[in-house]
N, C-alpha and C positions, 0 to 999 in steps of 0.2 A: 326297844325304844327308837323312835325316829327323831332325827334332829329337826326342830322347828324354830322359826323365828319368833322371839319373844317381844311383844309390844313394849316400847320404851317406858310406858306408864307403869309397867310391872317390875321395874328394875329393883325395887326394894326387896323383892322376894326371890330374885333370880339367883344370886350368889350365896348358896348354902353348901354345906358339905355334901348333901345328897344330890343337889343339882350338879355339882362338879363331878361326882362319881357317875351319875347318869350320863353326862356328856362324854366322859372318858370311855365308858362302856360302849356308847353309841359309835364313837369314832373307831374303837378297836373292833367293833362288830363288823365293820365294812372295809377296813384296811388295817394292815399290821405287818409285822415282821416275825418270822419264825424260821426254824430249821427242820430239815427232813433227813433222818439217818437211815432211810430205806436203802438197802444195797442195790447196786447197779442192775443185777439180773432180775430183780423183783419188779413186776409191772405196777403193782398196787403201792404207790407211794403214799405215805401218810405224814402228817405234821400236827403238832399241838399248838393251839393259839387260844388262850382263854377268852371267852365272850364272843368269839367269832360267830357270825351269822351268815349263812350262805344265802345270797340274794343276787338278783341280776344287777350287775355293775360293781359288785363287791370285788375289791382288789386285795392281793396279798403278795408280799415279797418273801420268797422262800430261798434259803441257802441250802443247797443240796450237798451233803457231805460226800456223796459218791456221784459219778457220772451215770448215764443211763445206757444200758445195753438191752433193754426189754422192748419188744414191739408193743405199740398201743398203750403206753403208760397212762395211769390215772392218778389223781391226787385226791386225798380225803383229809380235809382240814377240820380238826376238832370233831371228828366222827359225824360230819354233816353230810357224808355221802361221797362215794368215789365218782369223780367226774373226769372224762378224758382230757388229757393235756394236748393241746394242738398249737400249731404256729398260726401266724396271721392268715386270715381267710379260710381257716379250717384245715390247712395243710397238716397232715399227720406228722408227729414228731418221729424222728428216725432213731436208729440204735447206735449212732456214732456221736462223738462230742460236737462235730460240726453241724449235725442236724438235730441235736437235742441240747445237751449242756455238758460242761466239764465238771470234774470233782471240785467242790468248793465254790462253785459259781452261784451267784444270786440271780434268780429269775423274778420278774414282776409279772404276775398273772391276773387277768380280769375274768370273772365268771359272766358269760353272755347268756345264761339261761340253760345252756346245754353243756358247754365245755369251759375249761380253764384255758384262756387264750394267752399265749406268751406275748406281751407287749414290750418287754425290755429284757436285755441280757447284759450281764456284766462284761461279757467278752467283746461287746461293741467298742468299748473304750480301748481294749487291747488291740482290736483291729486298727483303730485310728492311730494308736501309738506305733504299731508295726508299719503302717503306711508312711508315717512321718519319718520313722527310723530308716526306712528304705530310701526315701529321698535324701536323708542326711548322709547315708552311706555312699550313695551315688555322687553326692556333692563333694566327697573328699578330694576328688581330683580336679575340681573346677578351676583351680588356679594354675593347672598345668597347660603350658602352651602346646599347640599341635606338634606332634613328633612324626616327621615323615619317614622315620625308620621303625615305627611301631605299628602294631595292629590294634584294632578297636572292635568292641562288641556293640551291638545295638543298645542304646541307652546310656553309653558312656559319654562323658563330657570332655570338652577341651576349650581352650581360649585361642581364638585366631583373629588377628587384626583387631585386638581389644574388644572382642565380642564373644559371649558364651555360646557354645554350640552343643547340641545333642546329636549323637550318631544315629542315623536312621537306616543306614545300609552297612551291614557288617563289612569291615575292612580286614580281610584275612591275609592279604599280602601288602607289605609296606608300600606306600604310594605318596606322591606329592599331594598337597591339598586339593581335594575334589569337592566343590561346593554342593554338588547333587547328593553327596553322601551324608550331608549334615543339615541341620535346621537351626537357625538362630533362636535363642530362648533366653529366659531370665529365671532366676531362682524362684521368684514369686509365681511365675507361670507354671513351673514344674510342680510346685506344691498344689496349686489350684487345680491343675489337670489330674492330679493323682487322687484327690479327695473331692468328690462332688456331692453336695447336699442340697436338696430342694424340698420345699414345703408347698402345700397348697396345689399339688398336681391333681388335675381332674380325673376322677374315676367314673366311667360311663356306666349307665344302667343297661347292660347288655351281656351277652355271652360271647366269648371270643377274646379279642384284645380289649380288655377293660381299661387299660392304662397305656397311653403313648406319651413318652417323655422325650422331647427333642432338645438336644444340647450338643453343640459342635465339638465339645471336649470329649464326649463319650466315644470309646473305642472298644473293640471286641474283647480286650483283655481287662476290662473293668469287671469287678464282681459286685453283686448286689449284697451289701453288708447288712442292710436293714430296710424294712418296709413297715410303716405303721399307718393303718387306715384310721381316718377320723371316726368312722362308725363300722366296726368289725361285723356287726350284725347284718349289714347289707351285703357282705361278701359270703356267698354260699359255696363257692369253690375257687381254688387258686391252683392252676395247673403248672404253669411254667413262666419263666421270664427269659428274654433273649435280646441280643442286639441284632436287629434285623439288618441294619445298615449302619455305617459309621455315623455317629451323631444321633442315634435313636435307640431308645430302650422301650420294649413293650412287655406288658404283663398280661398273660392270658388267664381267664377264669370266668366266673359268673357273678354279676353284681345286680341286685334287685332294685336298687335306687341310687341315683347319683350321689357321690360323696367325694372326699379328697384323700390324698395320701402324702406321706412324708417319705422321701427316698434318700438313701445314703449309698453311694457308689464308691468303691475303693479300687484303685489300680495297683495290683501287686506285682505285675510283671513289667518288663521293659516296654 
């Protein structure tokens, strides 16, 4: 059953037990939640979801009891057929938790006509929490005044002349205050620079660098935590991402028609 708009003139006959059951079945048939108990080493993952119908655009949220250690895993929901599980842009799923999923993690997958594309991972929230925790841990010493008898690592903080500073050059031998070894900052700036989220970034219809994202806050130690394309079907290949220069992130691949992308960058190092 496909969901269709009912003319308001027919409202008298719309709300019946059968109507409600049909609507419920139609919703479940294209989106729903289920679990998969297939063990990590088995590539053919399976799940049960009553009334599920495999169709282009159908989405399903699956909680995997186990992580994945199998190459080229597939997913078969309600015996509708085993389809490859891939990352955004068709990038193959790996055999480690970082490149696939962890035990107990919930994945949101959308069927694009060929593959189940991972469009959401429960670990993304964990990455954000870890990033905020890292900032919080580094902020423990922000009330400490600069100590000319101490040493400092890059990324540590101190107060000097009523201003918060972050160490940019490691101080391995105690020294008097040296301004060139520090940069003035604020707590808000540190959090903002550690988590960068941008939507609506242009994806060009080309092969090579399909995305170029410029932001002065980007540094080589930022990691790409998440990329969600507005239309995955236009991305036929995704090969790599890199920070070519400070302030610029590029994503290489092949895009058949222009679209947009949502990018989440997290800085985990100093």
